[in-house]
Structures are given as structure tokens and as C-alpha cells.
MILO-27134 format. One record per residue (C-alpha): residue number from 1; residue in one letter; chain; x, y, z. Coordinates in steps of 0.5 Angstrom, whole numbers, plus 2048, in hexadecimal, padded with zeros to 3 digits. Layout:
<atoms>
atom k = NUM&r = a&c = A&xx = X&yy = Y&zz = Z
...
</atoms>
This chain:
<atoms>
atom k = 1&r = m&c = A&xx = 6F5&yy = 7EB&zz = 7C7
atom k = 2&r = t&c = A&xx = 6FA&yy = 7E7&zz = 7C2
atom k = 3&r = v&c = A&xx = 6FC&yy = 7E0&zz = 7C5
atom k = 4&r = t&c = A&xx = 702&yy = 7DD&zz = 7C2
atom k = 5&r = p&c = A&xx = 701&yy = 7D5&zz = 7C2
atom k = 6&r = p&c = A&xx = 706&yy = 7D1&zz = 7C5
atom k = 7&r = a&c = A&xx = 70B&yy = 7CD&zz = 7C0
atom k = 8&r = f&c = A&xx = 70A&yy = 7C6&zz = 7BE
atom k = 9&r = p&c = A&xx = 70A&yy = 7C1&zz = 7C1
atom k = 10&r = t&c = A&xx = 706&yy = 7C5&zz = 7C7
atom k = 11&r = a&c = A&xx = 701&yy = 7C7&zz = 7C2
atom k = 12&r = r&c = A&xx = 6FE&yy = 7C2&zz = 7BD
atom k = 13&r = p&c = A&xx = 6F9&yy = 7C5&zz = 7B9
atom k = 14&r = r&c = A&xx = 6F7&yy = 7BE&zz = 7B7
atom k = 15&r = r&c = A&xx = 6F4&yy = 7BC&zz = 7BE
atom k = 16&r = t&c = A&xx = 6EE&yy = 7C0&zz = 7BC
atom k = 17&r = r&c = A&xx = 6ED&yy = 7BD&zz = 7B6
atom k = 18&r = q&c = A&xx = 6ED&yy = 7B5&zz = 7B8
atom k = 19&r = s&c = A&xx = 6E6&yy = 7B3&zz = 7B8
atom k = 20&r = a&c = A&xx = 6DF&yy = 7B6&zz = 7B5
atom k = 21&r = a&c = A&xx = 6DD&yy = 7B7&zz = 7BD
atom k = 22&r = i&c = A&xx = 6E3&yy = 7BB&zz = 7BE
atom k = 23&r = r&c = A&xx = 6E3&yy = 7BF&zz = 7B8
atom k = 24&r = g&c = A&xx = 6DB&yy = 7C1&zz = 7B9
atom k = 25&r = l&c = A&xx = 6DE&yy = 7C4&zz = 7C0
atom k = 26&r = v&c = A&xx = 6E2&yy = 7C8&zz = 7BD
atom k = 27&r = r&c = A&xx = 6DF&yy = 7CA&zz = 7B7
atom k = 28&r = e&c = A&xx = 6DE&yy = 7D2&zz = 7B6
atom k = 29&r = n&c = A&xx = 6D8&yy = 7D2&zz = 7B1
atom k = 30&r = t&c = A&xx = 6D2&yy = 7CE&zz = 7B0
atom k = 31&r = l&c = A&xx = 6CD&yy = 7CE&zz = 7AB
atom k = 32&r = s&c = A&xx = 6C5&yy = 7CD&zz = 7AC
atom k = 33&r = t&c = A&xx = 6BF&yy = 7CD&zz = 7A8
atom k = 34&r = d&c = A&xx = 6BE&yy = 7D4&zz = 7AC
atom k = 35&r = d&c = A&xx = 6C3&yy = 7D7&zz = 7A7
atom k = 36&r = l&c = A&xx = 6C0&yy = 7D5&zz = 7A1
atom k = 37&r = i&c = A&xx = 6BB&yy = 7D9&zz = 79C
atom k = 38&r = w&c = A&xx = 6B9&yy = 7D5&zz = 796
atom k = 39&r = p&c = A&xx = 6B8&yy = 7D9&zz = 78F
atom k = 40&r = i&c = A&xx = 6B3&yy = 7D6&zz = 78B
atom k = 41&r = f&c = A&xx = 6B0&yy = 7D8&zz = 784
atom k = 42&r = v&c = A&xx = 6A9&yy = 7D9&zz = 783
atom k = 43&r = r&c = A&xx = 6A6&yy = 7D9&zz = 77C
atom k = 44&r = d&c = A&xx = 69E&yy = 7D9&zz = 779
atom k = 45&r = g&c = A&xx = 69A&yy = 7D3&zz = 778
atom k = 46&r = e&c = A&xx = 698&yy = 7CD&zz = 77D
atom k = 47&r = g&c = A&xx = 69B&yy = 7C7&zz = 77F
atom k = 48&r = v&c = A&xx = 6A2&yy = 7C9&zz = 77C
atom k = 49&r = e&c = A&xx = 6A9&yy = 7C7&zz = 77E
atom k = 50&r = e&c = A&xx = 6AD&yy = 7C9&zz = 778
atom k = 51&r = p&c = A&xx = 6B5&yy = 7C8&zz = 778
atom k = 52&r = v&c = A&xx = 6BA&yy = 7CD&zz = 778
atom k = 53&r = p&c = A&xx = 6BF&yy = 7CA&zz = 773
atom k = 54&r = s&c = A&xx = 6C5&yy = 7CE&zz = 776
atom k = 55&r = m&c = A&xx = 6C3&yy = 7CD&zz = 77D
atom k = 56&r = p&c = A&xx = 6C3&yy = 7C5&zz = 77E
atom k = 57&r = g&c = A&xx = 6BD&yy = 7C3&zz = 783
atom k = 58&r = v&c = A&xx = 6BA&yy = 7CA&zz = 783
atom k = 59&r = v&c = A&xx = 6B3&yy = 7CB&zz = 780
atom k = 60&r = r&c = A&xx = 6AE&yy = 7D1&zz = 77E
atom k = 61&r = r&c = A&xx = 6A8&yy = 7CF&zz = 782
atom k = 62&r = s&c = A&xx = 6A1&yy = 7D2&zz = 781
atom k = 63&r = v&c = A&xx = 69D&yy = 7D5&zz = 787
atom k = 64&r = d&c = A&xx = 69A&yy = 7CF&zz = 78A
atom k = 65&r = k&c = A&xx = 6A1&yy = 7CB&zz = 789
atom k = 66&r = i&c = A&xx = 6A4&yy = 7D1&zz = 78D
atom k = 67&r = v&c = A&xx = 69F&yy = 7D0&zz = 792
atom k = 68&r = e&c = A&xx = 6A2&yy = 7C9&zz = 793
atom k = 69&r = a&c = A&xx = 6A9&yy = 7CB&zz = 793
atom k = 70&r = a&c = A&xx = 6A7&yy = 7D0&zz = 798
atom k = 71&r = r&c = A&xx = 6A4&yy = 7CA&zz = 79D
atom k = 72&r = e&c = A&xx = 6AA&yy = 7C6&zz = 79B
atom k = 73&r = a&c = A&xx = 6AF&yy = 7CC&zz = 79D
atom k = 74&r = a&c = A&xx = 6AB&yy = 7CD&zz = 7A4
atom k = 75&r = d&c = A&xx = 6AB&yy = 7C5&zz = 7A5
atom k = 76&r = l&c = A&xx = 6B3&yy = 7C5&zz = 7A4
atom k = 77&r = g&c = A&xx = 6B4&yy = 7CB&zz = 7A9
atom k = 78&r = i&c = A&xx = 6B6&yy = 7D0&zz = 7A4
atom k = 79&r = p&c = A&xx = 6B3&yy = 7D6&zz = 7A7
atom k = 80&r = a&c = A&xx = 6B2&yy = 7DA&zz = 7A0
atom k = 81&r = i&c = A&xx = 6B1&yy = 7DA&zz = 798
atom k = 82&r = c&c = A&xx = 6B3&yy = 7DF&zz = 793
atom k = 83&r = l&c = A&xx = 6AF&yy = 7E0&zz = 78D
atom k = 84&r = f&c = A&xx = 6B1&yy = 7E2&zz = 786
atom k = 85&r = p&c = A&xx = 6AC&yy = 7E2&zz = 780
atom k = 86&r = y&c = A&xx = 6AD&yy = 7DF&zz = 779
atom k = 87&r = t&c = A&xx = 6A8&yy = 7E4&zz = 776
atom k = 88&r = d&c = A&xx = 6A5&yy = 7E3&zz = 76F
atom k = 89&r = p&c = A&xx = 6A9&yy = 7E7&zz = 76A
atom k = 90&r = a&c = A&xx = 6A2&yy = 7EA&zz = 768
atom k = 91&r = l&c = A&xx = 6A2&yy = 7ED&zz = 76E
atom k = 92&r = k&c = A&xx = 6A8&yy = 7F1&zz = 76E
atom k = 93&r = t&c = A&xx = 6A8&yy = 7F8&zz = 76C
atom k = 94&r = e&c = A&xx = 6AC&yy = 7FE&zz = 76C
atom k = 95&r = d&c = A&xx = 6A8&yy = 801&zz = 772
atom k = 96&r = c&c = A&xx = 6A9&yy = 7FA&zz = 776
atom k = 97&r = a&c = A&xx = 6A2&yy = 7FB&zz = 778
atom k = 98&r = e&c = A&xx = 6A1&yy = 7F4&zz = 77A
atom k = 99&r = a&c = A&xx = 6A6&yy = 7F5&zz = 780
atom k = 100&r = w&c = A&xx = 6A1&yy = 7F8&zz = 784
atom k = 101&r = n&c = A&xx = 69B&yy = 7F4&zz = 781
atom k = 102&r = p&c = A&xx = 697&yy = 7F2&zz = 788
atom k = 103&r = n&c = A&xx = 696&yy = 7EB&zz = 784
atom k = 104&r = n&c = A&xx = 69D&yy = 7EA&zz = 781
atom k = 105&r = l&c = A&xx = 6A0&yy = 7E3&zz = 782
atom k = 106&r = s&c = A&xx = 6A4&yy = 7E5&zz = 788
atom k = 107&r = n&c = A&xx = 69E&yy = 7E9&zz = 78C
atom k = 108&r = r&c = A&xx = 699&yy = 7E3&zz = 78A
atom k = 109&r = a&c = A&xx = 69E&yy = 7DE&zz = 78D
atom k = 110&r = t&c = A&xx = 6A0&yy = 7E2&zz = 793
atom k = 111&r = r&c = A&xx = 698&yy = 7E2&zz = 795
atom k = 112&r = a&c = A&xx = 697&yy = 7DB&zz = 793
atom k = 113&r = i&c = A&xx = 69D&yy = 7D9&zz = 798
atom k = 114&r = k&c = A&xx = 69B&yy = 7DD&zz = 79E
atom k = 115&r = v&c = A&xx = 694&yy = 7DA&zz = 79E
atom k = 116&r = a&c = A&xx = 697&yy = 7D3&zz = 79D
atom k = 117&r = v&c = A&xx = 69E&yy = 7D3&zz = 7A1
atom k = 118&r = p&c = A&xx = 69D&yy = 7D9&zz = 7A5
atom k = 119&r = e&c = A&xx = 6A3&yy = 7D8&zz = 7AA
atom k = 120&r = i&c = A&xx = 6A8&yy = 7D8&zz = 7A4
atom k = 121&r = a&c = A&xx = 6AB&yy = 7DF&zz = 7A3
atom k = 122&r = v&c = A&xx = 6AA&yy = 7E1&zz = 79B
atom k = 123&r = m&c = A&xx = 6B0&yy = 7E6&zz = 798
atom k = 124&r = t&c = A&xx = 6AF&yy = 7E9&zz = 792
atom k = 125&r = d&c = A&xx = 6B3&yy = 7EC&zz = 78C
atom k = 126&r = v&c = A&xx = 6B3&yy = 7F4&zz = 78B
atom k = 127&r = a&c = A&xx = 6B6&yy = 7F5&zz = 784
atom k = 128&r = l&c = A&xx = 6B3&yy = 7F7&zz = 77D
atom k = 129&r = d&c = A&xx = 6B7&yy = 7F1&zz = 779
atom k = 130&r = p&c = A&xx = 6B1&yy = 7EC&zz = 779
atom k = 131&r = y&c = A&xx = 6AC&yy = 7F1&zz = 776
atom k = 132&r = n&c = A&xx = 6B1&yy = 7F5&zz = 772
atom k = 133&r = i&c = A&xx = 6B1&yy = 7F4&zz = 76A
atom k = 134&r = n&c = A&xx = 6B8&yy = 7F6&zz = 76A
atom k = 135&r = g&c = A&xx = 6BA&yy = 7F1&zz = 770
atom k = 136&r = h&c = A&xx = 6BD&yy = 7F7&zz = 775
atom k = 137&r = d&c = A&xx = 6BB&yy = 7F8&zz = 77C
atom k = 138&r = g&c = A&xx = 6B9&yy = 7FF&zz = 77A
atom k = 139&r = f&c = A&xx = 6B6&yy = 803&zz = 775
atom k = 140&r = v&c = A&xx = 6BA&yy = 804&zz = 76E
atom k = 141&r = v&c = A&xx = 6BA&yy = 80B&zz = 76A
atom k = 142&r = d&c = A&xx = 6BF&yy = 80C&zz = 765
atom k = 143&r = g&c = A&xx = 6C3&yy = 806&zz = 767
atom k = 144&r = q&c = A&xx = 6C4&yy = 809&zz = 76E
atom k = 145&r = i&c = A&xx = 6C1&yy = 806&zz = 775
atom k = 146&r = l&c = A&xx = 6BD&yy = 80B&zz = 778
atom k = 147&r = n&c = A&xx = 6BE&yy = 80C&zz = 780
atom k = 148&r = d&c = A&xx = 6B9&yy = 810&zz = 783
atom k = 149&r = e&c = A&xx = 6B3&yy = 80E&zz = 77E
atom k = 150&r = t&c = A&xx = 6B5&yy = 807&zz = 780
atom k = 151&r = v&c = A&xx = 6B4&yy = 808&zz = 787
atom k = 152&r = e&c = A&xx = 6AD&yy = 80B&zz = 787
atom k = 153&r = a&c = A&xx = 6AB&yy = 804&zz = 783
atom k = 154&r = l&c = A&xx = 6AF&yy = 800&zz = 788
atom k = 155&r = v&c = A&xx = 6AB&yy = 803&zz = 78E
atom k = 156&r = k&c = A&xx = 6A4&yy = 801&zz = 78A
atom k = 157&r = q&c = A&xx = 6A7&yy = 7FA&zz = 789
atom k = 158&r = a&c = A&xx = 6A9&yy = 7FA&zz = 791
atom k = 159&r = l&c = A&xx = 6A2&yy = 7FC&zz = 793
atom k = 160&r = s&c = A&xx = 69F&yy = 7F7&zz = 78F
atom k = 161&r = q&c = A&xx = 6A3&yy = 7F2&zz = 792
atom k = 162&r = a&c = A&xx = 6A2&yy = 7F4&zz = 799
atom k = 163&r = e&c = A&xx = 69A&yy = 7F4&zz = 798
atom k = 164&r = a&c = A&xx = 69B&yy = 7ED&zz = 795
atom k = 165&r = g&c = A&xx = 69E&yy = 7EB&zz = 79C
atom k = 166&r = a&c = A&xx = 6A5&yy = 7EB&zz = 79B
atom k = 167&r = d&c = A&xx = 6A9&yy = 7EB&zz = 7A1
atom k = 168&r = i&c = A&xx = 6B0&yy = 7EC&zz = 79E
atom k = 169&r = i&c = A&xx = 6B1&yy = 7F1&zz = 798
atom k = 170&r = g&c = A&xx = 6B8&yy = 7F0&zz = 795
atom k = 171&r = p&c = A&xx = 6B9&yy = 7F6&zz = 790
atom k = 172&r = s&c = A&xx = 6BE&yy = 7F3&zz = 78B
atom k = 173&r = d&c = A&xx = 6BF&yy = 7F9&zz = 786
atom k = 174&r = m&c = A&xx = 6C5&yy = 7FD&zz = 789
atom k = 175&r = m&c = A&xx = 6C1&yy = 804&zz = 787
atom k = 176&r = d&c = A&xx = 6C4&yy = 809&zz = 78C
atom k = 177&r = g&c = A&xx = 6BF&yy = 80B&zz = 791
atom k = 178&r = r&c = A&xx = 6BA&yy = 806&zz = 790
atom k = 179&r = i&c = A&xx = 6BA&yy = 803&zz = 797
atom k = 180&r = g&c = A&xx = 6B8&yy = 80A&zz = 79B
atom k = 181&r = a&c = A&xx = 6B3&yy = 80B&zz = 796
atom k = 182&r = i&c = A&xx = 6B0&yy = 804&zz = 797
atom k = 183&r = r&c = A&xx = 6B1&yy = 804&zz = 79E
atom k = 184&r = d&c = A&xx = 6AD&yy = 80B&zz = 79E
atom k = 185&r = a&c = A&xx = 6A7&yy = 808&zz = 79A
atom k = 186&r = l&c = A&xx = 6A7&yy = 802&zz = 79E
atom k = 187&r = e&c = A&xx = 6A6&yy = 806&zz = 7A5
atom k = 188&r = t&c = A&xx = 6A1&yy = 80B&zz = 7A2
atom k = 189&r = n&c = A&xx = 69D&yy = 805&zz = 79F
atom k = 190&r = g&c = A&xx = 69C&yy = 801&zz = 7A5
atom k = 191&r = h&c = A&xx = 6A1&yy = 7FC&zz = 7A4
atom k = 192&r = s&c = A&xx = 6A6&yy = 7FE&zz = 7A9
atom k = 193&r = d&c = A&xx = 6A8&yy = 7F7&zz = 7AB
atom k = 194&r = v&c = A&xx = 6AA&yy = 7F5&zz = 7A4
atom k = 195&r = m&c = A&xx = 6B1&yy = 7F4&zz = 7A4
atom k = 196&r = l&c = A&xx = 6B6&yy = 7F6&zz = 79F
atom k = 197&r = l&c = A&xx = 6BC&yy = 7F1&zz = 79D
atom k = 198&r = s&c = A&xx = 6C0&yy = 7F5&zz = 799
atom k = 199&r = y&c = A&xx = 6C5&yy = 7F3&zz = 793
atom k = 200&r = a&c = A&xx = 6C9&yy = 7F8&zz = 795
atom k = 201&r = a&c = A&xx = 6D0&yy = 7F5&zz = 792
atom k = 202&r = k&c = A&xx = 6CE&yy = 7F2&zz = 78C
atom k = 203&r = y&c = A&xx = 6D3&yy = 7F1&zz = 787
atom k = 204&r = a&c = A&xx = 6D3&yy = 7F1&zz = 77F
atom k = 205&r = s&c = A&xx = 6D4&yy = 7EA&zz = 77F
atom k = 206&r = a&c = A&xx = 6D5&yy = 7E4&zz = 77A
atom k = 207&r = f&c = A&xx = 6D2&yy = 7DF&zz = 77F
atom k = 208&r = y&c = A&xx = 6CB&yy = 7E2&zz = 77D
atom k = 209&r = g&c = A&xx = 6CA&yy = 7DE&zz = 777
atom k = 210&r = p&c = A&xx = 6C6&yy = 7D8&zz = 779
atom k = 211&r = f&c = A&xx = 6C1&yy = 7DD&zz = 77D
atom k = 212&r = r&c = A&xx = 6C0&yy = 7E1&zz = 777
atom k = 213&r = d&c = A&xx = 6BE&yy = 7DB&zz = 773
atom k = 214&r = a&c = A&xx = 6B9&yy = 7D9&zz = 779
atom k = 215&r = v&c = A&xx = 6B5&yy = 7DF&zz = 779
atom k = 216&r = g&c = A&xx = 6B5&yy = 7E0&zz = 771
atom k = 217&r = a&c = A&xx = 6BA&yy = 7E7&zz = 771
atom k = 218&r = s&c = A&xx = 6C0&yy = 7E4&zz = 76D
atom k = 219&r = g&c = A&xx = 6BD&yy = 7E5&zz = 766
atom k = 220&r = a&c = A&xx = 6BA&yy = 7EC&zz = 768
atom k = 221&r = l&c = A&xx = 6C0&yy = 7EF&zz = 76B
atom k = 222&r = k&c = A&xx = 6C3&yy = 7F4&zz = 767
atom k = 223&r = g&c = A&xx = 6CA&yy = 7F6&zz = 769
atom k = 224&r = d&c = A&xx = 6CC&yy = 7F5&zz = 770
atom k = 225&r = k&c = A&xx = 6CB&yy = 7F7&zz = 777
atom k = 226&r = t&c = A&xx = 6D2&yy = 7FA&zz = 779
atom k = 227&r = t&c = A&xx = 6CF&yy = 802&zz = 779
atom k = 228&r = y&c = A&xx = 6CB&yy = 800&zz = 77F
atom k = 229&r = q&c = A&xx = 6CE&yy = 7F9&zz = 782
atom k = 230&r = m&c = A&xx = 6D5&yy = 7F9&zz = 786
atom k = 231&r = d&c = A&xx = 6DC&yy = 7F9&zz = 783
atom k = 232&r = p&c = A&xx = 6DF&yy = 7F2&zz = 785
atom k = 233&r = a&c = A&xx = 6E5&yy = 7F5&zz = 786
atom k = 234&r = n&c = A&xx = 6E2&yy = 7FA&zz = 78C
atom k = 235&r = s&c = A&xx = 6E2&yy = 7F8&zz = 793
atom k = 236&r = d&c = A&xx = 6E2&yy = 7FF&zz = 797
atom k = 237&r = e&c = A&xx = 6DC&yy = 801&zz = 793
atom k = 238&r = a&c = A&xx = 6D8&yy = 7FB&zz = 795
atom k = 239&r = l&c = A&xx = 6D9&yy = 7FE&zz = 79C
atom k = 240&r = r&c = A&xx = 6D6&yy = 805&zz = 79A
atom k = 241&r = l&c = A&xx = 6D0&yy = 802&zz = 797
atom k = 242&r = v&c = A&xx = 6CF&yy = 7FD&zz = 79D
atom k = 243&r = a&c = A&xx = 6CF&yy = 804&zz = 7A1
atom k = 244&r = r&c = A&xx = 6CB&yy = 807&zz = 79D
atom k = 245&r = d&c = A&xx = 6C5&yy = 802&zz = 79D
atom k = 246&r = i&c = A&xx = 6C5&yy = 801&zz = 7A4
atom k = 247&r = s&c = A&xx = 6C5&yy = 808&zz = 7A5
atom k = 248&r = e&c = A&xx = 6BF&yy = 809&zz = 7A1
atom k = 249&r = g&c = A&xx = 6BB&yy = 803&zz = 7A4
atom k = 250&r = a&c = A&xx = 6BD&yy = 7FC&zz = 7A2
atom k = 251&r = d&c = A&xx = 6BC&yy = 7F7&zz = 7A8
atom k = 252&r = m&c = A&xx = 6C1&yy = 7F2&zz = 7A4
atom k = 253&r = v&c = A&xx = 6C6&yy = 7F2&zz = 79F
atom k = 254&r = m&c = A&xx = 6C9&yy = 7EE&zz = 79A
atom k = 255&r = v&c = A&xx = 6CF&yy = 7EC&zz = 796
atom k = 256&r = k&c = A&xx = 6CE&yy = 7E9&zz = 78F
atom k = 257&r = p&c = A&xx = 6D1&yy = 7E5&zz = 78C
atom k = 258&r = g&c = A&xx = 6D3&yy = 7E1&zz = 792
atom k = 259&r = m&c = A&xx = 6DA&yy = 7DC&zz = 792
atom k = 260&r = p&c = A&xx = 6DE&yy = 7E1&zz = 78D
atom k = 261&r = y&c = A&xx = 6DC&yy = 7E7&zz = 792
atom k = 262&r = l&c = A&xx = 6DE&yy = 7E3&zz = 799
atom k = 263&r = d&c = A&xx = 6E2&yy = 7E9&zz = 79B
atom k = 264&r = i&c = A&xx = 6DD&yy = 7EE&zz = 79A
atom k = 265&r = c&c = A&xx = 6D8&yy = 7EA&zz = 79E
atom k = 266&r = r&c = A&xx = 6DE&yy = 7EA&zz = 7A4
atom k = 267&r = r&c = A&xx = 6DF&yy = 7F2&zz = 7A3
atom k = 268&r = v&c = A&xx = 6D7&yy = 7F3&zz = 7A3
atom k = 269&r = k&c = A&xx = 6D6&yy = 7EF&zz = 7AA
atom k = 270&r = d&c = A&xx = 6DC&yy = 7F1&zz = 7AD
atom k = 271&r = r&c = A&xx = 6DB&yy = 7F9&zz = 7AC
atom k = 272&r = f&c = A&xx = 6D3&yy = 7F9&zz = 7AD
atom k = 273&r = g&c = A&xx = 6D1&yy = 7F3&zz = 7B1
atom k = 274&r = v&c = A&xx = 6CB&yy = 7F3&zz = 7AE
atom k = 275&r = p&c = A&xx = 6C7&yy = 7ED&zz = 7AB
atom k = 276&r = t&c = A&xx = 6CB&yy = 7EB&zz = 7A5
atom k = 277&r = y&c = A&xx = 6C9&yy = 7E6&zz = 79F
atom k = 278&r = a&c = A&xx = 6CC&yy = 7E4&zz = 799
atom k = 279&r = y&c = A&xx = 6C9&yy = 7E1&zz = 793
atom k = 280&r = q&c = A&xx = 6CC&yy = 7DB&zz = 790
atom k = 281&r = v&c = A&xx = 6CA&yy = 7DC&zz = 789
atom k = 282&r = s&c = A&xx = 6C8&yy = 7D8&zz = 783
atom k = 283&r = g&c = A&xx = 6CF&yy = 7D7&zz = 780
atom k = 284&r = e&c = A&xx = 6D2&yy = 7D5&zz = 787
atom k = 285&r = y&c = A&xx = 6CD&yy = 7D0&zz = 788
atom k = 286&r = a&c = A&xx = 6CD&yy = 7CE&zz = 780
atom k = 287&r = m&c = A&xx = 6D5&yy = 7CD&zz = 781
atom k = 288&r = i&c = A&xx = 6D4&yy = 7C8&zz = 787
atom k = 289&r = m&c = A&xx = 6CE&yy = 7C4&zz = 784
atom k = 290&r = g&c = A&xx = 6D2&yy = 7C4&zz = 77D
atom k = 291&r = a&c = A&xx = 6D8&yy = 7C1&zz = 780
atom k = 292&r = a&c = A&xx = 6D5&yy = 7BC&zz = 785
atom k = 293&r = q&c = A&xx = 6D0&yy = 7BA&zz = 77F
atom k = 294&r = n&c = A&xx = 6D7&yy = 7B8&zz = 77B
atom k = 295&r = g&c = A&xx = 6DA&yy = 7B5&zz = 781
atom k = 296&r = w&c = A&xx = 6DF&yy = 7BA&zz = 782
atom k = 297&r = i&c = A&xx = 6DE&yy = 7BC&zz = 789
atom k = 298&r = d&c = A&xx = 6D9&yy = 7B9&zz = 78F
atom k = 299&r = g&c = A&xx = 6D3&yy = 7BD&zz = 78E
atom k = 300&r = d&c = A&xx = 6D0&yy = 7BC&zz = 795
atom k = 301&r = k&c = A&xx = 6D7&yy = 7BE&zz = 798
atom k = 302&r = a&c = A&xx = 6D8&yy = 7C4&zz = 794
atom k = 303&r = m&c = A&xx = 6D1&yy = 7C7&zz = 795
atom k = 304&r = v&c = A&xx = 6D2&yy = 7C7&zz = 79D
atom k = 305&r = e&c = A&xx = 6D9&yy = 7C9&zz = 79C
atom k = 306&r = s&c = A&xx = 6D7&yy = 7CF&zz = 798
atom k = 307&r = l&c = A&xx = 6D2&yy = 7D1&zz = 79D
atom k = 308&r = m&c = A&xx = 6D6&yy = 7D0&zz = 7A3
atom k = 309&r = a&c = A&xx = 6DB&yy = 7D5&zz = 79F
atom k = 310&r = f&c = A&xx = 6D5&yy = 7DB&zz = 7A0
atom k = 311&r = k&c = A&xx = 6D5&yy = 7D9&zz = 7A7
atom k = 312&r = r&c = A&xx = 6DC&yy = 7DA&zz = 7A8
atom k = 313&r = a&c = A&xx = 6DC&yy = 7E0&zz = 7A4
atom k = 314&r = g&c = A&xx = 6D7&yy = 7E3&zz = 7A9
atom k = 315&r = c&c = A&xx = 6D1&yy = 7E2&zz = 7A6
atom k = 316&r = d&c = A&xx = 6CA&yy = 7E1&zz = 7AA
atom k = 317&r = g&c = A&xx = 6C7&yy = 7DE&zz = 7A4
atom k = 318&r = i&c = A&xx = 6C7&yy = 7DC&zz = 79D
atom k = 319&r = l&c = A&xx = 6C2&yy = 7DC&zz = 797
atom k = 320&r = t&c = A&xx = 6C4&yy = 7D5&zz = 794
atom k = 321&r = y&c = A&xx = 6C1&yy = 7D1&zz = 78F
atom k = 322&r = f&c = A&xx = 6C4&yy = 7CB&zz = 793
atom k = 323&r = a&c = A&xx = 6BF&yy = 7CD&zz = 799
atom k = 324&r = p&c = A&xx = 6BA&yy = 7C7&zz = 798
atom k = 325&r = a&c = A&xx = 6C0&yy = 7C2&zz = 797
atom k = 326&r = v&c = A&xx = 6C4&yy = 7C4&zz = 79D
atom k = 327&r = a&c = A&xx = 6BF&yy = 7C5&zz = 7A1
atom k = 328&r = r&c = A&xx = 6BD&yy = 7BD&zz = 7A0
atom k = 329&r = k&c = A&xx = 6C4&yy = 7BC&zz = 7A1
atom k = 330&r = l&c = A&xx = 6C4&yy = 7C0&zz = 7A8
atom k = 331&r = n&c = A&xx = 6BE&yy = 7BD&zz = 7AA
atom k = 332&r = a&c = A&xx = 6C1&yy = 7B6&zz = 7A9
atom k = 333&r = r&c = A&xx = 6C6&yy = 7B7&zz = 7AE
</atoms>
């Protein structure tokens, strides 16, 4: 039903904005620690916290420090962390075999977290780029990214992560058919409770640069990822990809990047009603932090406002590097 509001002065919309108490009563969306997934970077070594220059405040952590970060997250009420490995360049190969090594960085970190902080959910990334000498998410032959052969490798990678104890697996590669193949393999191998959070609508974006620095993929990447990541001009295609991934067994879906694609978040949530997430990617984070450090914006207010935008767009949760900072702010209320 459409209701026509009365004219001024009978209607005074400012009445519901006159105090913090009243604004709280009529607020349409809320942000809580339950909405947060914290992406963190793991590297080799012990006792290491190595700053990522292009992401102020973000560090690469050795496995022991990753465990400390997981404890911090759990204590703050953050329900999940997501692991991304910074792989030794000597382990990067054309066959990407380190991706499914049971003792690779991601799997070692997962096992350590599940022993020390079992209450927190661990999400892992399925894609070959951290292990690929070419920097791509799939196998490269004569300049072409091979789809079906890559999917076979992604299945092996996903199984190794499930066996290490991952609760949520996030295929971020954008190969066709990978959700169905991974779901079938998980079911067949006794991992039916492992969830798939599909990067269903992942765009070929300029906002990923600092992340590629963080995982050591920038120098390795040859060419770009436009043959498998989505064209930023497309919207209907995103809905087709989300529908496909849901039909193949995705439990949750993601839009990436975040703020430039709030319209996609809204369309996905309205159309499918499934758990919908967005990734506030490295470039988004770096822009806010860079502007805040220069005194151009209020960093804390921009952080909260940016995250509330995802909730307003229909997201059930957000992957964000701001997770611990915003959790501390929310817990202080």
C-alpha cells in the first residue's frame, strides 16, 4: 500500500530526528559485531607482525600471531575470521601444488586456530593466485586461463582446507562450475557441514591493488583478470551468477568489491533472500585510512558510515579490515 504523507506543517520529518534517543527509536538498520568477518594475512615465521604499507594498520602475521588475532576477534565478539596466505615466492609454481599442501600456511593457521580458539569460525580462500607463479586465479596455458582444469585443482584445495578444519570455504576464483564441483566433493568426502560462501559476483576491479600487495601477487600477475572476473558495467549478469551458485550448493553469496557495488547487494538480497555478504576490499579501506591520516575526513565516522551502508543495502554481513576497530567502538557503547 502506498501512503501519501500529509503536507507541512502537519508532517514534520524533523520531529523524528530531534534527539539521539528518538533517532535510535526510528533507526531502520543497525550494525553489530555479529555482522563482521575479519580478513587477516598469514605469513611464515614466528613472532612476526609485518606491516602492509598500502594498508595502514594492517599486518601480515605468522601463525602464532594469527592465533592471537583469532583470540582478540573472539573476545571482541567477531564471529569469523578469513585467512589469506602470503606465500613464499619459492613455493609459487605453474602447477600451484602448494594450494592443496596439507601443511601450507592457510591450513597450518586453520588447525592452530581451531585448537586454541575453537569457538571462532574460520573462513578460507579458494583460488590459485597466492600459489601461482603467474599471479592468476587459475592455470595459465599460452596466455589463456583454463577453466575446467582449474576447477579440478580448486576441488583439491577446498578439500585440504576442509580437512584442516575450515568452517566456511570462500571460492573467489570466478571459474565456471566450481561451486557444484566443490560441493559434490565435500559431500562425498564427509564434509557435509562445511559451508560455501561463494564470491558469486566478483568484479574485475581497480580496488584490489593493496590486497595484491598484501599477498605478494602484484609482481607476479601477468596481464589482468578480465576474462574471468565480472565487467563493472554489468548488473543483470551478477544475478545470473548468483542464481547459478545457489543452484550448485552455495550456502551464502558475496558481492565484491563493496561500496561501488551497493546496487548489486540490494538486487541480490531482494531477488534471492539468501545470506548476502559484501567484501569491503583493500582499496576501499586504504582510501578511508589514507584520507583520515591526512585529516581530510573523520576516520571513525567514515568507518561506521561505510559499514552501515552495507546493512542499508541488504547485506547480512561484511568482510572488512575495520572489524576489530569497529568492534571495539560498538562494544564501548
